[in-house]
N, CA, C and O atoms as CSV, one atom per row, in Angstrom:
chain,resi,resn,atom,element,x,y,z
A,1,MET,N,N,-99.101,86.974,-61.675
A,1,MET,CA,C,-100.136,85.933,-61.413
A,1,MET,C,C,-99.558,84.579,-61.503
A,1,MET,O,O,-98.434,84.396,-61.035
A,2,ASN,N,N,-100.201,83.620,-62.049
A,2,ASN,CA,C,-99.696,82.266,-62.185
A,2,ASN,C,C,-99.386,81.983,-63.565
A,2,ASN,O,O,-99.926,81.110,-64.244
A,3,ASP,N,N,-98.418,82.834,-63.961
A,3,ASP,CA,C,-97.924,82.481,-65.428
A,3,ASP,C,C,-96.793,81.376,-65.289
A,3,ASP,O,O,-96.008,81.381,-64.341
A,4,VAL,N,N,-96.768,80.481,-66.246
A,4,VAL,CA,C,-95.860,79.465,-66.285
A,4,VAL,C,C,-94.568,79.921,-67.006
A,4,VAL,O,O,-94.668,80.324,-68.165
A,5,VAL,N,N,-93.474,79.888,-66.451
A,5,VAL,CA,C,-92.306,80.168,-67.084
A,5,VAL,C,C,-91.583,79.043,-67.702
A,5,VAL,O,O,-91.221,78.124,-66.967
A,6,ASP,N,N,-91.312,79.000,-69.053
A,6,ASP,CA,C,-90.810,77.939,-69.599
A,6,ASP,C,C,-89.168,78.029,-69.642
A,6,ASP,O,O,-88.550,78.727,-70.445
A,7,VAL,N,N,-88.679,77.343,-68.807
A,7,VAL,CA,C,-87.098,77.344,-68.541
A,7,VAL,C,C,-86.453,76.115,-69.084
A,7,VAL,O,O,-86.863,74.996,-68.773
A,8,ALA,N,N,-85.384,76.320,-69.946
A,8,ALA,CA,C,-84.747,75.196,-70.419
A,8,ALA,C,C,-84.048,74.522,-69.259
A,8,ALA,O,O,-83.557,75.197,-68.355
A,9,PRO,N,N,-83.989,73.078,-69.270
A,9,PRO,CA,C,-83.482,72.213,-68.143
A,9,PRO,C,C,-82.007,72.518,-68.248
A,9,PRO,O,O,-81.425,72.728,-69.312
A,10,SER,N,N,-81.447,72.524,-67.031
A,10,SER,CA,C,-80.041,72.703,-66.817
A,10,SER,C,C,-79.208,71.454,-67.349
A,10,SER,O,O,-79.721,70.335,-67.308
A,11,PRO,N,N,-78.012,71.632,-67.812
A,11,PRO,CA,C,-77.133,70.536,-68.169
A,11,PRO,C,C,-77.187,69.320,-67.089
A,11,PRO,O,O,-77.434,68.144,-67.356
A,12,GLU,N,N,-76.910,69.850,-65.853
A,12,GLU,CA,C,-76.882,68.869,-64.894
A,12,GLU,C,C,-78.169,68.129,-64.785
A,12,GLU,O,O,-78.084,66.909,-64.649
A,13,ARG,N,N,-79.322,68.666,-64.822
A,13,ARG,CA,C,-80.574,67.971,-64.818
A,13,ARG,C,C,-80.772,67.078,-65.896
A,13,ARG,O,O,-81.410,66.044,-65.702
A,14,LEU,N,N,-80.255,67.376,-67.125
A,14,LEU,CA,C,-80.385,66.574,-68.242
A,14,LEU,C,C,-79.536,65.298,-68.057
A,14,LEU,O,O,-79.925,64.162,-68.325
A,15,ALA,N,N,-78.252,65.652,-67.533
A,15,ALA,CA,C,-77.301,64.490,-67.360
A,15,ALA,C,C,-77.953,63.532,-66.353
A,15,ALA,O,O,-77.953,62.325,-66.594
A,16,SER,N,N,-78.489,64.007,-65.273
A,16,SER,CA,C,-79.052,63.238,-64.275
A,16,SER,C,C,-80.394,62.351,-64.914
A,16,SER,O,O,-80.569,61.164,-64.637
A,17,LEU,N,N,-81.126,62.985,-65.640
A,17,LEU,CA,C,-82.255,62.255,-66.385
A,17,LEU,C,C,-81.767,61.323,-67.409
A,17,LEU,O,O,-82.467,60.333,-67.621
A,18,LYS,N,N,-80.684,61.472,-68.078
A,18,LYS,CA,C,-80.076,60.566,-69.031
A,18,LYS,C,C,-79.547,59.382,-68.186
A,18,LYS,O,O,-79.729,58.251,-68.637
A,19,GLN,N,N,-78.966,59.521,-67.109
A,19,GLN,CA,C,-78.463,58.551,-66.293
A,19,GLN,C,C,-79.762,57.686,-65.779
A,19,GLN,O,O,-79.820,56.488,-66.056
A,20,LEU,N,N,-80.638,58.225,-65.141
A,20,LEU,CA,C,-81.779,57.594,-64.765
A,20,LEU,C,C,-82.565,56.752,-65.738
A,20,LEU,O,O,-83.140,55.705,-65.437
A,21,THR,N,N,-82.534,57.349,-67.020
A,21,THR,CA,C,-83.305,56.670,-68.096
A,21,THR,C,C,-82.489,55.382,-68.321
A,21,THR,O,O,-83.086,54.306,-68.364
A,22,LEU,N,N,-81.112,55.442,-68.471
A,22,LEU,CA,C,-80.349,54.247,-68.639
A,22,LEU,C,C,-80.666,53.274,-67.593
A,22,LEU,O,O,-80.990,52.130,-67.912
A,23,ILE,N,N,-80.591,53.679,-66.234
A,23,ILE,CA,C,-80.756,52.702,-65.128
A,23,ILE,C,C,-82.183,52.062,-65.279
A,23,ILE,O,O,-82.305,50.906,-64.875
A,24,THR,N,N,-83.187,52.645,-65.777
A,24,THR,CA,C,-84.445,52.130,-65.863
A,24,THR,C,C,-84.442,51.134,-67.017
A,24,THR,O,O,-85.043,50.074,-66.842
A,25,TYR,N,N,-83.870,51.344,-68.099
A,25,TYR,CA,C,-83.571,50.380,-69.182
A,25,TYR,C,C,-82.788,49.146,-68.618
A,25,TYR,O,O,-83.192,47.998,-68.806
A,26,ILE,N,N,-81.887,49.376,-68.065
A,26,ILE,CA,C,-81.051,48.146,-67.469
A,26,ILE,C,C,-81.910,47.336,-66.435
A,26,ILE,O,O,-81.802,46.110,-66.404
A,27,LEU,N,N,-82.773,48.009,-65.577
A,27,LEU,CA,C,-83.681,47.408,-64.718
A,27,LEU,C,C,-84.706,46.491,-65.495
A,27,LEU,O,O,-85.028,45.368,-65.107
A,28,TYR,N,N,-85.177,47.099,-66.629
A,28,TYR,CA,C,-86.141,46.265,-67.490
A,28,TYR,C,C,-85.437,45.104,-68.032
A,28,TYR,O,O,-85.993,44.006,-68.059
A,29,ALA,N,N,-84.136,45.294,-68.506
A,29,ALA,CA,C,-83.392,44.161,-69.201
A,29,ALA,C,C,-83.176,43.101,-68.045
A,29,ALA,O,O,-83.388,41.916,-68.302
A,30,LEU,N,N,-82.785,43.461,-66.853
A,30,LEU,CA,C,-82.648,42.474,-65.756
A,30,LEU,C,C,-83.817,41.810,-65.408
A,30,LEU,O,O,-83.706,40.732,-64.824
A,31,SER,N,N,-85.034,42.305,-65.685
A,31,SER,CA,C,-86.180,41.583,-65.301
A,31,SER,C,C,-86.306,40.249,-66.064
A,31,SER,O,O,-87.058,39.391,-65.599
A,32,ALA,N,N,-85.709,40.042,-67.060
A,32,ALA,CA,C,-85.617,38.682,-67.719
A,32,ALA,C,C,-85.068,37.680,-66.740
A,32,ALA,O,O,-85.549,36.547,-66.722
A,33,VAL,N,N,-84.142,38.000,-65.964
A,33,VAL,CA,C,-83.527,37.144,-64.997
A,33,VAL,C,C,-84.196,37.270,-63.570
A,33,VAL,O,O,-84.592,36.313,-62.906
A,34,ILE,N,N,-84.261,38.618,-63.197
A,34,ILE,CA,C,-84.802,38.884,-61.901
A,34,ILE,C,C,-86.074,39.692,-62.017
A,34,ILE,O,O,-86.052,40.919,-61.931
A,35,GLY,N,N,-87.178,39.004,-62.212
A,35,GLY,CA,C,-88.458,39.530,-62.511
A,35,GLY,C,C,-89.025,40.883,-61.819
A,35,GLY,O,O,-89.726,41.702,-62.414
A,36,PHE,N,N,-88.662,40.974,-60.640
A,36,PHE,CA,C,-89.182,42.232,-59.792
A,36,PHE,C,C,-88.433,43.502,-60.285
A,36,PHE,O,O,-88.930,44.593,-60.004
A,37,THR,N,N,-87.329,43.451,-60.967
A,37,THR,CA,C,-86.619,44.661,-61.281
A,37,THR,C,C,-87.513,45.626,-62.330
A,37,THR,O,O,-87.313,46.837,-62.432
A,38,ALA,N,N,-88.423,44.967,-63.011
A,38,ALA,CA,C,-89.322,45.648,-63.933
A,38,ALA,C,C,-90.241,46.451,-63.056
A,38,ALA,O,O,-90.542,47.580,-63.444
A,39,ILE,N,N,-90.674,46.045,-62.032
A,39,ILE,CA,C,-91.676,46.624,-61.096
A,39,ILE,C,C,-90.910,47.790,-60.483
A,39,ILE,O,O,-91.535,48.841,-60.335
A,40,VAL,N,N,-89.664,47.736,-60.117
A,40,VAL,CA,C,-88.932,48.767,-59.610
A,40,VAL,C,C,-88.709,49.784,-60.703
A,40,VAL,O,O,-88.655,50.967,-60.370
A,41,ALA,N,N,-88.576,49.453,-61.955
A,41,ALA,CA,C,-88.289,50.407,-63.051
A,41,ALA,C,C,-89.527,51.154,-63.331
A,41,ALA,O,O,-89.459,52.361,-63.560
A,42,VAL,N,N,-90.788,50.453,-63.331
A,42,VAL,CA,C,-91.998,51.238,-63.707
A,42,VAL,C,C,-92.303,52.217,-62.494
A,42,VAL,O,O,-92.820,53.309,-62.731
A,43,ILE,N,N,-91.998,51.851,-61.243
A,43,ILE,CA,C,-92.171,52.748,-60.162
A,43,ILE,C,C,-91.384,54.011,-60.275
A,43,ILE,O,O,-91.917,55.097,-60.044
A,44,ILE,N,N,-90.054,53.894,-60.644
A,44,ILE,CA,C,-89.188,54.922,-60.879
A,44,ILE,C,C,-89.932,55.714,-62.027
A,44,ILE,O,O,-90.230,56.891,-61.827
A,45,ASN,N,N,-90.206,55.163,-63.098
A,45,ASN,CA,C,-90.963,55.701,-64.330
A,45,ASN,C,C,-92.033,56.814,-63.765
A,45,ASN,O,O,-92.014,58.018,-64.022
A,46,TYR,N,N,-92.853,56.203,-63.037
A,46,TYR,CA,C,-93.981,57.080,-62.583
A,46,TYR,C,C,-93.619,58.132,-61.544
A,46,TYR,O,O,-94.158,59.238,-61.531
A,47,VAL,N,N,-92.751,57.778,-60.732
A,47,VAL,CA,C,-92.304,58.771,-59.632
A,47,VAL,C,C,-91.537,60.015,-60.347
A,47,VAL,O,O,-91.781,61.181,-60.039
A,48,LYS,N,N,-90.621,59.659,-61.294
A,48,LYS,CA,C,-89.815,60.730,-61.844
A,48,LYS,C,C,-90.427,61.265,-63.193
A,48,LYS,O,O,-89.840,62.173,-63.783
A,49,ARG,N,N,-91.515,60.764,-63.666
A,49,ARG,CA,C,-92.030,61.164,-65.010
A,49,ARG,C,C,-92.300,62.687,-65.146
A,49,ARG,O,O,-92.154,63.251,-66.231
A,50,GLU,N,N,-92.692,63.331,-64.042
A,50,GLU,CA,C,-92.982,64.794,-64.063
A,50,GLU,C,C,-91.616,65.469,-64.291
A,50,GLU,O,O,-91.565,66.503,-64.957
A,51,ASP,N,N,-90.544,64.937,-63.778
A,51,ASP,CA,C,-89.200,65.629,-63.854
A,51,ASP,C,C,-88.674,65.561,-65.276
A,51,ASP,O,O,-87.791,66.342,-65.633
A,52,THR,N,N,-89.180,64.662,-66.096
A,52,THR,CA,C,-88.685,64.512,-67.471
A,52,THR,C,C,-89.471,65.318,-68.472
A,52,THR,O,O,-89.087,65.380,-69.640
A,53,ALA,N,N,-90.629,65.977,-68.031
A,53,ALA,CA,C,-91.471,66.761,-68.843
A,53,ALA,C,C,-90.633,67.846,-69.654
A,53,ALA,O,O,-89.884,68.667,-69.126
A,54,GLY,N,N,-90.855,67.734,-70.905
A,54,GLY,CA,C,-90.150,68.938,-71.833
A,54,GLY,C,C,-88.763,68.395,-72.374
A,54,GLY,O,O,-88.120,69.061,-73.185
A,55,THR,N,N,-88.354,67.275,-71.946
A,55,THR,CA,C,-87.095,66.788,-72.423
A,55,THR,C,C,-87.195,65.486,-73.207
A,55,THR,O,O,-88.217,64.801,-73.241
A,56,ILE,N,N,-86.036,65.191,-73.848
A,56,ILE,CA,C,-86.277,63.867,-74.798
A,56,ILE,C,C,-86.487,62.637,-73.787
A,56,ILE,O,O,-86.874,61.566,-74.257
A,57,TYR,N,N,-86.283,62.742,-72.641
A,57,TYR,CA,C,-86.419,61.562,-71.698
A,57,TYR,C,C,-87.870,61.245,-71.411
A,57,TYR,O,O,-88.242,60.110,-71.113
A,58,GLU,N,N,-88.699,62.315,-71.512
A,58,GLU,CA,C,-90.133,62.149,-71.375
A,58,GLU,C,C,-90.629,61.112,-72.223
A,58,GLU,O,O,-91.404,60.271,-71.768
A,59,SER,N,N,-90.216,61.093,-73.541
A,59,SER,CA,C,-90.553,60.042,-74.557
A,59,SER,C,C,-90.105,58.605,-74.150
A,59,SER,O,O,-90.764,57.586,-74.357
A,60,HIS,N,N,-88.873,58.674,-73.533
A,60,HIS,CA,C,-88.249,57.397,-73.119
A,60,HIS,C,C,-89.098,56.746,-71.979
A,60,HIS,O,O,-89.331,55.538,-71.985
A,61,PHE,N,N,-89.552,57.579,-71.005
A,61,PHE,CA,C,-90.277,57.169,-69.876
A,61,PHE,C,C,-91.542,56.621,-70.316
A,61,PHE,O,O,-91.955,55.568,-69.831
A,62,THR,N,N,-92.284,57.353,-71.329
A,62,THR,CA,C,-93.562,56.884,-71.806
A,62,THR,C,C,-93.447,55.494,-72.588
A,62,THR,O,O,-94.323,54.635,-72.489
A,63,TRP,N,N,-92.305,55.338,-73.368
A,63,TRP,CA,C,-92.023,54.166,-73.985
A,63,TRP,C,C,-91.785,52.933,-73.004
A,63,TRP,O,O,-92.173,51.796,-73.272
A,64,GLN,N,N,-91.128,53.267,-71.877
A,64,GLN,CA,C,-90.659,52.126,-70.991
A,64,GLN,C,C,-92.228,51.895,-70.164
A,64,GLN,O,O,-92.571,50.726,-69.984
A,65,ILE,N,N,-92.964,52.784,-69.776
A,65,ILE,CA,C,-94.211,52.540,-69.069
A,65,ILE,C,C,-95.035,51.644,-70.141
A,65,ILE,O,O,-95.475,50.552,-69.783
A,66,ARG,N,N,-95.212,52.061,-71.291
A,66,ARG,CA,C,-95.958,51.251,-72.139
A,66,ARG,C,C,-95.544,49.901,-72.375
A,66,ARG,O,O,-96.335,48.969,-72.515
A,67,THR,N,N,-94.078,49.789,-72.426
A,67,THR,CA,C,-93.457,48.444,-72.635
A,67,THR,C,C,-93.927,47.420,-71.410
A,67,THR,O,O,-94.300,46.255,-71.551
A,68,PHE,N,N,-93.808,48.161,-70.189
A,68,PHE,CA,C,-94.093,47.367,-69.057
A,68,PHE,C,C,-95.579,46.846,-69.078
A,68,PHE,O,O,-95.808,45.646,-68.924
A,69,TRP,N,N,-96.595,47.776,-69.271
A,69,TRP,CA,C,-98.080,47.331,-69.176
A,69,TRP,C,C,-98.408,46.431,-70.219
A,69,TRP,O,O,-99.116,45.454,-69.978
A,70,PHE,N,N,-97.893,46.696,-71.544
A,70,PHE,CA,C,-98.285,45.793,-72.665
A,70,PHE,C,C,-97.717,44.494,-72.508
A,70,PHE,O,O,-98.328,43.490,-72.875
A,71,SER,N,N,-96.563,44.452,-71.976
A,71,SER,CA,C,-95.754,43.101,-71.796
A,71,SER,C,C,-96.492,42.302,-70.787
A,71,SER,O,O,-96.673,41.094,-70.938
A,72,LEU,N,N,-96.958,43.028,-69.666
A,72,LEU,CA,C,-97.631,42.334,-68.542
A,72,LEU,C,C,-99.020,41.816,-69.097
A,72,LEU,O,O,-99.444,40.727,-68.711
A,73,LEU,N,N,-99.730,42.584,-69.997
A,73,LEU,CA,C,-100.970,42.054,-70.566
A,73,LEU,C,C,-100.744,40.719,-71.317
A,73,LEU,O,O,-101.408,39.698,-71.138
A,74,TRP,N,N,-99.738,40.865,-72.161
A,74,TRP,CA,C,-99.488,39.624,-73.048
A,74,TRP,C,C,-98.878,38.549,-72.268
A,74,TRP,O,O,-98.973,37.421,-72.750
A,75,ALA,N,N,-98.306,38.678,-71.219
A,75,ALA,CA,C,-97.708,37.659,-70.302
A,75,ALA,C,C,-98.992,37.036,-69.640
A,75,ALA,O,O,-99.094,35.816,-69.516
A,76,VAL,N,N,-99.839,37.793,-69.274
A,76,VAL,CA,C,-101.084,37.249,-68.475
A,76,VAL,C,C,-101.931,36.372,-69.615
A,76,VAL,O,O,-102.353,35.243,-69.366
A,77,LEU,N,N,-102.109,36.987,-70.798
A,77,LEU,CA,C,-102.900,36.236,-71.872
A,77,LEU,C,C,-101.868,35.012,-72.231
A,77,LEU,O,O,-102.381,33.974,-72.648
A,78,GLY,N,N,-100.757,35.061,-72.123
A,78,GLY,CA,C,-99.930,33.872,-72.528
A,78,GLY,C,C,-100.126,32.793,-71.413
A,78,GLY,O,O,-100.243,31.595,-71.671
A,79,PHE,N,N,-100.149,33.287,-70.234
A,79,PHE,CA,C,-100.258,32.006,-69.181
A,79,PHE,C,C,-101.640,31.516,-69.275
A,79,PHE,O,O,-101.883,30.311,-69.201
A,80,ILE,N,N,-102.641,32.485,-69.451
A,80,ILE,CA,C,-104.095,31.890,-69.585
A,80,ILE,C,C,-104.232,30.882,-70.770
A,80,ILE,O,O,-104.887,29.845,-70.662
A,81,THR,N,N,-103.594,31.240,-71.872
A,81,THR,CA,C,-103.790,30.405,-73.123
A,81,THR,C,C,-102.908,29.236,-73.144
A,81,THR,O,O,-102.994,28.431,-74.071
A,82,MET,N,N,-102.012,29.072,-72.130
A,82,MET,CA,C,-101.213,27.716,-72.118
A,82,MET,C,C,-102.076,26.519,-71.981
A,82,MET,O,O,-101.638,25.422,-72.328
A,83,ILE,N,N,-103.247,26.648,-71.509
A,83,ILE,CA,C,-104.163,25.508,-71.395
A,83,ILE,C,C,-104.408,24.916,-72.823
A,83,ILE,O,O,-104.484,23.700,-72.997
A,84,VAL,N,N,-104.533,25.852,-73.868
A,84,VAL,CA,C,-104.832,25.306,-75.181
A,84,VAL,C,C,-103.440,25.222,-76.043
A,84,VAL,O,O,-103.424,24.931,-77.239
A,85,GLY,N,N,-102.377,25.493,-75.334
A,85,GLY,CA,C,-101.119,25.237,-76.025
A,85,GLY,C,C,-100.514,26.450,-76.872
A,85,GLY,O,O,-99.400,26.381,-77.392
A,86,VAL,N,N,-101.335,27.550,-76.964
A,86,VAL,CA,C,-100.810,28.737,-77.738
A,86,VAL,C,C,-100.027,29.589,-76.767
A,86,VAL,O,O,-99.159,30.331,-77.227
A,87,GLY,N,N,-100.242,29.552,-75.523
A,87,GLY,CA,C,-99.627,30.204,-74.539
A,87,GLY,C,C,-98.120,30.438,-74.713
A,87,GLY,O,O,-97.561,31.527,-74.577
A,88,PHE,N,N,-97.566,29.334,-75.014
A,88,PHE,CA,C,-96.097,29.386,-75.094
A,88,PHE,C,C,-95.554,30.263,-76.325
A,88,PHE,O,O,-94.474,30.854,-76.294
A,89,LEU,N,N,-96.320,30.270,-77.268
A,89,LEU,CA,C,-96.068,31.132,-78.498
A,89,LEU,C,C,-96.219,32.557,-78.181
A,89,LEU,O,O,-95.408,33.392,-78.582
A,90,VAL,N,N,-97.315,32.870,-77.417
A,90,VAL,CA,C,-97.609,34.254,-76.948
A,90,VAL,C,C,-96.482,34.743,-75.991
A,90,VAL,O,O,-96.009,35.870,-76.134
A,91,LEU,N,N,-96.059,33.911,-75.031
A,91,LEU,CA,C,-94.967,34.217,-74.147
A,91,LEU,C,C,-93.704,34.512,-74.855
A,91,LEU,O,O,-92.977,35.446,-74.518
A,92,PHE,N,N,-93.431,33.672,-75.887
A,92,PHE,CA,C,-92.287,33.740,-76.761
A,92,PHE,C,C,-92.302,34.973,-77.463
A,92,PHE,O,O,-91.275,35.649,-77.413
A,93,ALA,N,N,-93.344,35.422,-78.154
A,93,ALA,CA,C,-93.528,36.642,-78.943
A,93,ALA,C,C,-93.361,37.829,-77.930
A,93,ALA,O,O,-92.734,38.837,-78.258
A,94,ASP,N,N,-93.891,37.700,-76.792
A,94,ASP,CA,C,-93.890,38.901,-75.789
A,94,ASP,C,C,-92.438,39.096,-75.357
A,94,ASP,O,O,-91.985,40.220,-75.136
A,95,SER,N,N,-91.704,37.956,-75.240
A,95,SER,CA,C,-90.315,38.211,-74.852
A,95,SER,C,C,-89.371,38.880,-75.987
A,95,SER,O,O,-88.458,39.664,-75.728
A,96,ILE,N,N,-89.692,38.500,-77.131
A,96,ILE,CA,C,-88.935,39.123,-78.383
A,96,ILE,C,C,-89.339,40.592,-78.464
A,96,ILE,O,O,-88.521,41.495,-78.636
A,97,TRP,N,N,-90.671,40.774,-78.329
A,97,TRP,CA,C,-91.074,42.252,-78.329
A,97,TRP,C,C,-90.535,43.117,-77.298
A,97,TRP,O,O,-90.304,44.299,-77.553
A,98,VAL,N,N,-90.315,42.617,-76.147
A,98,VAL,CA,C,-89.707,43.304,-75.074
A,98,VAL,C,C,-88.285,43.566,-75.248
A,98,VAL,O,O,-87.763,44.631,-74.919
A,99,ILE,N,N,-87.569,42.438,-75.847
A,99,ILE,CA,C,-86.080,42.712,-76.203
A,99,ILE,C,C,-86.028,43.825,-77.122
A,99,ILE,O,O,-85.246,44.759,-76.951
A,100,TYR,N,N,-86.906,43.751,-78.178
A,100,TYR,CA,C,-86.838,44.833,-79.280
A,100,TYR,C,C,-87.046,46.119,-78.516
A,100,TYR,O,O,-86.254,47.038,-78.724
A,101,ARG,N,N,-88.012,46.274,-77.671
A,101,ARG,CA,C,-88.274,47.708,-77.151
A,101,ARG,C,C,-87.184,48.187,-76.372
A,101,ARG,O,O,-86.932,49.390,-76.448
A,102,ILE,N,N,-86.431,47.396,-75.570
A,102,ILE,CA,C,-85.352,47.629,-74.749
A,102,ILE,C,C,-84.116,48.074,-75.584
A,102,ILE,O,O,-83.423,49.044,-75.276
A,103,VAL,N,N,-83.908,47.303,-76.637
A,103,VAL,CA,C,-82.728,47.575,-77.475
A,103,VAL,C,C,-82.951,48.918,-78.255
A,103,VAL,O,O,-82.088,49.790,-78.362
A,104,LYS,N,N,-84.191,48.978,-78.776
A,104,LYS,CA,C,-84.549,50.270,-79.609
A,104,LYS,C,C,-84.443,51.525,-78.615
A,104,LYS,O,O,-83.989,52.599,-79.007
A,105,GLY,N,N,-84.860,51.333,-77.397
A,105,GLY,CA,C,-84.793,52.461,-76.464
A,105,GLY,C,C,-83.340,52.798,-76.121
A,105,GLY,O,O,-82.972,53.971,-76.047
A,106,ILE,N,N,-82.543,51.801,-75.920
A,106,ILE,CA,C,-81.178,52.041,-75.499
A,106,ILE,C,C,-80.372,52.782,-76.686
A,106,ILE,O,O,-79.545,53.677,-76.514
A,107,LEU,N,N,-80.755,52.259,-77.870
A,107,LEU,CA,C,-80.046,52.794,-79.093
A,107,LEU,C,C,-80.459,54.305,-79.269
A,107,LEU,O,O,-79.632,55.182,-79.518
A,108,ASN,N,N,-81.708,54.517,-79.129
A,108,ASN,CA,C,-82.184,55.934,-79.357
A,108,ASN,C,C,-81.630,56.837,-78.055
A,108,ASN,O,O,-81.278,58.003,-78.232
A,109,TRP,N,N,-81.584,56.252,-76.832
A,109,TRP,CA,C,-80.966,56.933,-75.709
A,109,TRP,C,C,-79.518,57.230,-75.990
A,109,TRP,O,O,-79.027,58.309,-75.657
A,110,ASN,N,N,-78.846,56.317,-76.581
A,110,ASN,CA,C,-77.407,56.431,-76.837
A,110,ASN,C,C,-77.047,57.518,-77.776
A,110,ASN,O,O,-76.047,58.229,-77.678
A,111,ASP,N,N,-78.071,57.588,-78.814
A,111,ASP,CA,C,-77.901,58.653,-79.885
A,111,ASP,C,C,-78.449,59.981,-79.524
A,111,ASP,O,O,-78.290,60.928,-80.294
A,112,GLY,N,N,-79.102,60.116,-78.372
A,112,GLY,CA,C,-79.693,61.307,-77.982
A,112,GLY,C,C,-81.026,61.615,-78.561
A,112,GLY,O,O,-81.430,62.778,-78.542
A,113,LYS,N,N,-81.738,60.659,-79.075
A,113,LYS,CA,C,-82.947,60.781,-79.780
A,113,LYS,C,C,-84.158,60.488,-78.926
A,113,LYS,O,O,-84.041,59.601,-78.080
A,114,PRO,N,N,-85.376,61.165,-79.051
A,114,PRO,CA,C,-86.522,60.722,-78.351
A,114,PRO,C,C,-87.139,59.477,-78.922
A,114,PRO,O,O,-86.834,59.090,-80.050
A,115,MET,N,N,-87.909,58.914,-78.244
A,115,MET,CA,C,-88.708,57.631,-78.671
A,115,MET,C,C,-89.952,58.115,-79.608
A,115,MET,O,O,-90.487,59.200,-79.384
A,116,PRO,N,N,-90.338,57.370,-80.539
A,116,PRO,CA,C,-91.476,57.632,-81.353
A,116,PRO,C,C,-92.799,57.384,-80.607
A,116,PRO,O,O,-93.497,56.432,-80.955
A,117,VAL,N,N,-93.146,58.114,-79.694
A,117,VAL,CA,C,-94.400,57.847,-78.969
A,117,VAL,C,C,-95.347,59.042,-79.361
A,117,VAL,O,O,-94.951,60.195,-79.529
A,118,LYS,N,N,-96.640,58.621,-79.486
A,118,LYS,CA,C,-97.744,59.606,-79.688
A,118,LYS,C,C,-98.527,59.879,-78.393
A,118,LYS,O,O,-98.774,58.968,-77.602
A,119,ALA,N,N,-98.882,61.046,-78.207
A,119,ALA,CA,C,-99.740,61.329,-76.967
A,119,ALA,C,C,-100.975,60.529,-76.842
A,119,ALA,O,O,-101.722,60.692,-75.876
């Protein structure tokens, strides 16, 4: 019938996903200089997310997607609140938070650890 067979991913597939995960982290890091690279990275995250299911890279993709959307939210709020002078602080805090998320992600990626995300 329609039984799902749970097959462990091949070493080649894991190596490919590991490389793709690093590429997306690099694209997010580059977005500090070249803003549109974060958009490219989040598109990659959504297109390849299904391929990461059941691997440690699934948590990295979830981490990256959440980083993108929450950072965008705080950036919008930062720009809106610039009128009252608080926006610069919000944007600064957002930048530090994104750097933290990228560094933590790359360190866990390097150590072969999943990211601490909850469903």
